Structure formats: structure tokens, C-alpha cells
C-alpha positions, -999 to 999 in steps of 0.1 A, spaced: 306 5 190 285 -27 190 303 -59 184 272 -77 171 244 -68 148 209 -74 161 174 -62 152 157 -32 169 144 -43 203 108 -35 213 119 -10 240 140 9 214 110 15 191 94 50 186 57 49 193 47 77 169 62 59 139 45 26 148 12 44 153 15 59 118 22 25 104 -9 12 122 -30 40 109 -17 32 74 -29 -4 78 -64 8 85 -65 27 52 -49 -1 33 -75 -25 45 -103 -1 36 -90 0 0 -81 -37 -2 -115 -48 10 -131 -40 -24 -106 -63 -40 -110 -91 -15 -147 -90 -22 -142 -97 -59 -113 -108 -81 -84 -83 -83 -88 -81 -121 -122 -65 -116 -103 -32 -110 -96 -32 -148 -133 -27 -154 -135 5 -133 -166 16 -114 -196 -6 -120 -227 14 -109 -255 -5 -91 -280 23 -93 -280 26 -55 -270 61 -42 -255 48 -10 -233 24 -30 -220 52 -53 -214 74 -22 -195 45 -5 -172 41 -35 -167 78 -37 -158 79 0 -131 52 -4 -116 68 -35 -117 103 -20 -103 98 15 -84 64 13 -73 51 -20 -39 63 -30 -32 78 4 -23 50 27 0 29 5 19 62 1 22 66 39 32 29 43 58 32 16 73 63 30 76 46 64 93 16 47 119 40 33 122 57 67 129 23 83 156 17 57 173 49 68 172 38 105 185 3 98 213 17 75 225 41 102 228 14 129 262 9 145 281 -21 133 314 -38 141 344 -20 126 348 -28 89 312 -40 84 280 -24 72 243 -32 76 240 -39 38 242 -78 41 215 -77 67 194 -54 46 197 -76 16 189 -106 36 159 -88 51 145 -80 16 152 -115 3 131 -130 31 104 -104 25 103 -115 -12 98 -151 -1 70 -141 23 54 -121 -5 55 -150 -29 39 -173 -3 12 -146 3 5 -144 -34 3 -182 -39 -15 -192 -7 -38 -162 0 -43 -132 -24 -34 -119 -58 -31 -83 -45 2 -89 -27 24 -58 -24 53 -74 -5 69 -88 -36 73 -53 -51 83 -39 -17 112 -63 -16 122 -55 -51 121 -18 -45 139 -23 -12 169 -37 -32 165 -8 -56 166 17 -26 201 4 -17 213 20 -50 202 54 -38 218 53 -4 248 75 -13 229 101 -34 226 137 -21 193 149 -7 187 170 -38 193 141 -61 169 119 -42 142 146 -43 146 149 -81 143 112 -85 112 111 -64 95 139 -83 104 122 -116 90 89 -105 57 105 -95 54 120 -129 59 87 -147 23 75 -145 9 109 -155 32 111 -185 25 75 -196 -13 81 -193 -10 113 -214 10 94 -241 -15 66 -242 -45 89 -245 -27 110 -272 -19 79 -292 -55 66 -288 -70 100 -297 -49 102 -329 -58 67 -338 -95 74 -334 -91 103 -359 -84 78 -386 -118 61 -396 -104 27 -406 -82 26 -375 -109 39 -352 -132 9 -361 -105 -16 -353 -96 2 -320 -133 2 -309 -135 -35 -317 -104 -43 -297 -116 -23 -267 -150 -41 -268 -133 -75 -271 -109 -67 -243 -137 -55 -221 -158 -87 -228 -127 -109 -222 -120 -92 -188 -156 -96 -177 -156 -133 -186 -123 -137 -167 -138 -120 -136 -167 -144 -137 -144 -174 -142 -121 -162 -113 -151 -157 -90 -163 -193 -97 -129 -207 -90 -124 -188 -58 -158 -200 -46 -157 -236 -57 -122 -245 -69 -95 -265 -52 -65 -249 -36 -43 -256 -66 -69 -240 -89 -71 -210 -67 -33 -207 -65 -31 -209 -103 -58 -182 -107 -40 -159 -83 -8 -162 -103 -28 -155 -135 -44 -124 -120 -10 -112 -108 4 -116 -143 -26 -98 -159 -21 -69 -135 17 -67 -140 15 -40 -167 0 -17 -140 34 -16 -124 42 13 -146 12 33 -134 12 24 -97 46 14 -84 67 43 -96 49 62 -68 58 35 -43 95 38 -51 91 76 -50 77 73 -15 105 49 -5 129 77 -15 110 104 3 108 83 35 145 76 32 152 113 29 130 120 60 147 92 79 181 106 72 171 137 90 152 118 118 122 141 112 98 119 131 120 111 161 128 148 164 94 161 154 94 189 180 123 205 162 103 204 129 70 218 140 72 248 115 77 222 87 47 202 98 26 233 99 35 241 63 30 206 51 -4 205 69 -18 234 49 0 224 17 -13 189 20 -48 201 26 -48 228 -2 -34 204 -28 -45 170 -15 -83 177 -12 -90 191 -47 -68 165 -64 -84 137 -44 -118 151 -53 -108 150 -89 -97 114 -86 -129 102 -69 -151 120 -93 -133 108 -125 -133 73 -111 -170 73 -113 -171 86 -148 -144 69 -169 -141 35 -186 -105 25 -178 -105 3 -209 -116 31 -232 -100 63 -245 -110 93 -224 -93 126 -215 -105 121 -180 -79 93 -177 -52 120 -174 -71 138 -146 -78 105 -129 -41 95 -129 -30 130 -118 -56 130 -90 -45 96 -78 -8 105 -78 -8 141 -66 -39 139 -44 -27 107 -27 7 121 -18 -5 154 -5 -35 142 14 -13 116 30 11 144 39 -19 163 55 -29 132 75 7 127 89 11 164 96 -22 166 115 -13 136 136 21 150 145 8 184 153 -19 170 175 5 147 192 29 176 199 0 193 217 -6 162 238 -41 158 223 -39 123 208 -16 103 231 -45 78 232 -42 74 194 -5 66 196 -10 42 225 -39 24 207 -23 20 172 14 16 180 11 -21 187 -7 -26 154 21 -9 136 48 -27 156 32 -59 142 26 -44 107 36 -75 87 16 -99 108 -14 -76 108 -12 -71 70 -11 -109 65 -38 -114 91 -61 -91 71 -56 -113 41 -62 -145 61 -95 -131 76 -108 -115 44 -101 -145 21 -118 -167 47 -149 -144 45 -150 -143 7 -135 -176 -6 -153 -209 -9 -133 -226 18 -147 -201 42 -180 -182 42 -181 -179 4 -193 -143 2 -173 -132 -29 -195 -109 -50 -221 -106 -23 -208 -77 -3 -215 -41 -11 -190 -12 -9 -208 1 22 -207 -33 39 -171 -35 29 -164 -3 48 -181 -17 79 -163 -50 76 -129 -32 73 -136 -13 105 -147 -44 124 -116 -63 114 -92 -35 121 -107 -26 155 -104 -63 164 -67 -62 154 -61 -33 179 -68 -53 211 -53 -85 196 -21 -66 190 -20 -52 225 -26 -86 241 -1 -103 219 27 -79 227 21 -83 264 34 -119 260 56 -118 230 85 -95 218 73 -95 182 44 -104 160 46 -140 147 57 -131 112 80 -104 124 97 -130 146 101 -153 116 113 -125 94 139 -113 119 151 -149 128 156 -157 91 172 -124 84 198 -127 112 200 -165 108 195 -168 145 164 -175 165 154 -142 181 139 -140 216 102 -144 213 84 -146 246 85 -117 270 97 -123 305 66 -120 327 
């Protein structure tokens, strides 16, 4: 048994897991780009048609194949990593829990800095919070974890159904309906004004003004926690469950399972993702529309199952030695996942904010797709070159050094 506790070393990593994490970063960037290009709060306004067919098709493309799929994969891999860390050998009478808690506390600090300094769309804060929550589930049976995960996925759908039902009943009372319509119109106008104000500050404001605006956006979007983040925690749990069984390390033993999830993910994921993309183009998120229920269901169910299809397809192709190039190309990106995630924010905010190129509000969805591909495919060779000289990505090194309260080896021996 080991006498000291230390982080996973580069030579101990499993390439397939890192490549999946790198793949997830591509999808996350593709989705995030639309909210780098305008204030985050603009998502409360829903789809804003420009009248250009290519623009509508581009938004549909992102919603159909990307949005709701890759944060699911990234979250599941986070839970998988928790299972790996939890199972590490430790000196007799000790556990990995103090290290895990320290790891999530440092991640929380990184998330807060990311929010204040760079971008209102930070997810690291919630990842750290749910990481602490995941600790509470560590001793539950597989069956109990699965039940919790299913229940959490249903939370957004149930809440949306309740909100629609209450709104529909209210609209059936004439004197109430008029007040509801007035409130919706006022909220919509207020949000539009806020988006304009935020755009102006991000383009011309000082750092302190931008930081204050990011915090304000983060606060305004906080109620969305109930509609988005239950799925994140559900995927943490599913990843933890898969990690317990080491499904990815021992993928050859689970090929029949991956074949089943391939077809199940395709059969359920495609139609529900289609529903999500279509309803996104049609609904007013600030109104009362039955399509809201379909939209939320499509996002939750379609996202999970299409992500499952993506992972299964990659594993099955990898098992047939057909995409070794894919794993080789993306594994370094995933190995530096935190650094690459933050680098995406650094590059994108420089492109869109006033202290950089000042292109906020001037990039179409189609241009955003192209920009996402350019940034990501620059990150691939950068990650390869970096890891030739260094053990970890820069932020991974900081994270590990602070977690273990000891400077970790950084440079590789050449």
C-alpha cells in the first residue's frame, strides 16, 4: 500500500477517457460561443430570428447536435474521475476524502475567479458545489444512485410542467390574464434593455464595471439552476456509477453494453434532440407556451441519450482500431481540460470584449461555429506541444499543487 497520497501521473492516465474529455470541450465551446458573442442574459430572450435562412439553420445545427449533449458528457466524466480518485490506495487509516474536499474547494476558487475576471457563464462554481454533494452519495448502492439520477433528470421537466399549468390556469381568468400579459411584456422589455446595457459595458466599460456586470448576470441566471443543474448532478452520479465499474478502462469487456447504448442513444437521442431544436426556434421562453414542456424534455432526454450515442460510437470504433488517430489527437486536450476550458474563455472574451477586438454583437451563429472550430483546432497542437515539455497544463499544475499543498513536478525531463 502507498505511504503517500499523490495525484495521478501523466503515464498513469487512460487515453480514451482524456480523448472523450477533449471531445466534450469541442462541443462545449460550440455551445458557449453564442454566449461569448453576446451577454449571457440574452439566452432568456430565446431565439431572435434575423430573417436569414443560413442563420436559422446554424442555430438549429447547434441546438440539434451540440447543446445539452456535451456538458452531459463532461459532467459524467467528472463523476467518473471522482470514482477513480476515491478508489486510490492510501496509507492505512486514511481516505482520499480530505484530498477530494481540498480539490473541490480549490476548484470553487478558480470558478469564482473565472466568473469575476472573465465570463458570466462559468460552470466551475457549480461543479465544485456538486462535487461536494457527490461525496454524500459515495456509499449508496448502484440501484439507489440510478434512482437518484433518474429523479434529478425529471426535475426540470416537472418544474416546467408545473409552471406552464399554473400560467395556463391564470390565463383562464380574464382579470388575472391581463396582469400576467403585462408582467411578461415588462419582463421582456427589461431583459432587452439589460442586454443592451451589458453589451455597452462589455464593449466600453472598465474592468470593475465588467466584473460587476458579470456578477449581476450570474445572479439573474441563478434561478435557472433548477432547470439546468439537476441534470449536471444526475450525470455526476451516472459517471460515478460507471467509474465504480471501470467501464471505460475495461471497455472491451463491455462491448455488448456499448452496442446497446449506441442504438438506444440513437433511437431516443435523435428525435428528442430534434424536438428540442425545433421548439427552440418557436417558443418565447418568457411567455406561456405548451411547447416549453417539449423543449425542456427534448433538452434533458435528447441531450443525455445523444451524448450516450456519441460515447458509444467512439468506444466501438476505438475497439475496432479505427479511430486511434482521434484518441491520439484529443487526449492531450482532455488531459489539459481545465486549462483549455479557461483558455477558451480568455480567447473568446478577447475577441468579443472592448479590451480586445470588440466584436460583441457582430458575429453571426454561422461565424460562431467557424470561430469555435478554429479555436479548438488550434488548441489541439498547442496541447500536444505543451505536454511535450510539461507534466500538466498550467492550471492543472496550480490546481494539483494547491490541492496537495505541495509543488508538483511541472517540467518534463527531456
